[in-house]
N, C-alpha and C positions, 0 to 999 in steps of 0.2 A: 512514521510511514509504514504501512503494512502491505505485503504482497501475499496473495493466496492463490494457489494453483486451482484451476478448474478441472472439469472432468477430462480424463484422458491418460491417467496412470503416469508412467515414467516420463512420457513426453511432456505432460503438463507440469510435473515437478521440476523438470529440467528447464522449462521456460520460465518458471518462477525464479530459479536461480540465475538465469541469464538476465532477467530484469533487475534483480538485486545488484548484480555486477554492473549493469548499465548505470543505475542511479548512484552507486558508490563511486564509479568513475566520474560521473557528472559532478558530484560533490567534491571529489579530489581536484578537478579542474578549477573549481571556484575556491579552493582551500577552505572548504567547510569541514567541520568536525563531524564524524559519524560514529555511532556505537550500536552494535546489535543488542537489542533488548531481549528478544525471545525468538527461537526458531524451532521448527519441527521438520526433521529431515524426511525425505522421501524414502520409500521402501527399498528402491534400487539405486536411485540417484536423485540429485536435485533437492528441492525443498517443497514440502506441502504448504508451509506458511512461514513468514518471517516478519518480524517487526523491528525497525531500527530508528534511531533518532538522527536528525541532521540539524546541526547548529551553525548558523551563519546569517549574515545580513540579507534580509528579505527571503530566507530559505523557504518559509511557508508560502509566501506570495508566488514564488516561482513554481514550487512543486505542486501547488493546488491545481495547476493546469493539467496535472497528470492523473487526476482522479478518474477512475472508470475502468472499463474492461479493455485489455490489450490482447489482440489476436495475432497469432503466429501461424504462417503457412510455410512448410518446408518439407524436404525429404528427411524423415525421421532417422537419426543415427541408431535408434533402438529397434527399427523394423528390419528384420532380415530380408524382407522382400523389397526394401527400398521404395515403399509407397509414400505418396505425398500425404502429410498429416496436417490437420488444422486443430489448434488448441488455444485455450484462453487462460488468462490470469486476471485477477481483480486487484487493482491498486487503490488503496485508501490513504488519504493524507489528513492528518489531524494536527491542529495547533496545540503546542504545549501550553498548558494553563499556567499563567503567571500567578504569583502569590497574591496579587492585588485583584485578581478576578475571583468573584465570590461564587464558587461552585460547591454547594453544600451536599455532603453525602449522608444519607440516612442509613445508618448501619443495620437498622431493622429490615431494610430491603436488600441487603447485600449478603450473599453467601460466600464465605471464605473457605477455600480448599487448599490444603498443602499436599505436595507430592514430591517424589524424587526427581531431580533434574535428569535430563537425558542428553547424550552427546558428549563432546569433549569437555574435559574439566578435571580429570584426575580422580583420585580415590574419593575425595570429598563429595563429588557429585553423586556417587552411588550409595553413600552411607547415611545421608541425612535428608529429611523431607524439607529441603530448603526452598523449593519452588513454591510460588503462591499464585493461585487463580481466584480472581474476584468476579462474581456474577451478579449483575444488577437485575434482580428478579423481575421487576415490573416491565423492563424493556428487553430482557434477555441479552443485554450487552455483556461481553466477557473481556476481561483484561488479565493478562498473566505475565509473569517474569520469572526466569530461571537462570539468568546468566550472572547474577550477583552471587557473592560468596555466602551470605547469610539470609535467613528467612526475613529478618527485619528489613534489610536492604531491598530484597525482592518485593516485599509488601509495599514499601515506599514507591518503588518504580511502578508497580501495578496500579497503585492509587493514582499516580500522575497519568498513566495511560487511560484508566477508567474515566477520570475527570475530562480528559481530552475528548474521548469518544462521546460522552454525554453533552459536552459543549458543541461538538460537531453535529450531533443529532439535532440539537436545538436550532443550529444555524440552517441545517438542511430543511427542517420543518418550516422555518420561516421563508426560505427561498422557494419551497414548493407551494407555499401559500401565495407568494407573490406571482409565481408562474401561472397558478390557477386563476388568479384575479386578472392576469393579462390574457387568459384564454389559451395558454400554451399547454400542449400535451406533456404530462409528466411521466417519464420512463424511469422506473426504479431498478436498482440492483444490477443483475447480470445482463439485462437487456441494453444497458447503457454503454455500448461499445464505442470507444473513442478513436482507436488507431489500429491499423493493420500493418503488420511486418511480414512482407512476402519475400521469401528467399528462394523460391522455386515455383513456377518455371522462369520467372524473371526476378529482378531485384528492385524492390520498391517499399518504402515506408510512407504511408499516407494517413494523415489525420482526417477523420471523417467529419469533424466539426468545422474545421477551417478550410479544408481542401488542400492544405500545404502538403507537399510531397517531395521526396528525394529518392534517387536511385543509389545513394551512397549508404547502403545498409550497414557496412562495417563500421563507419564513423559513428552512426546513430547508436549502435549496440555498444560502442566504446565510450558513450557518454556525451556525444555532441548533440545535445538536445535544445540548446538555447533558441534556435530558430522556431522550433515547434512551440516552445513555451511562449515566446514573444507573439506568435501569431494567435494563440488561444487567448492570451491576456488582452491583445488588441481587439479581438472579437468580443470579449466580455465587456470591454470598456466602451465599445461603440454600439452594442446592441440596444435598441429602444427599450427604455424602462429599466435598464440594469444599474442605473446610478444608485439606487437604494441598496443594492447588494454590495457594491463596492464600499 
């Protein structure tokens, strides 16, 4: 699972960190194991981006309902004039590729870069180029890992993330093809806003796909997401023509 801050400086990076906390709390409620794979801290606060793994029964099936752009509206704690701010973050969910799934990597098409890890980690982090970034040149897909102790471990983790991203891209292309065949309008990337979290001037979290909403914003940001996930899974299961996607 990856979260990327949108435009908006510190407000956006803080929102990305709030979303990370929300999903980690959701995983904790379900007793799912989580691990931070890679993160890039914001300049003043929060996170520019973070990638983490979630392991548990049907974890991907539930979390797949969270893919898309999440919108926050609130009085920014970083604005001295206490103005209302709107900011966005992109959530991506990737299936971990099992060993029996045949995703072949052509290393002639992959650029391997090593660099020094950033952030917490002690003296080791600052002295060795242990972090690894893999770039799939034909698609521009990037996967990196810097939280393991050795370059070899980071490369193995980055390979798993790259394979997952390539598999997800193939699945998305297939789904887009099916939507076009059904005559649906395909909205890609940042335009695909799925949910709004309004903390001012009123309290409301509303999913724009299902219409499900609640005024209990505190519980949602504390990881109580099951009702939203269930509503989206039910919508996907009952939409005409979606049986091939399932």
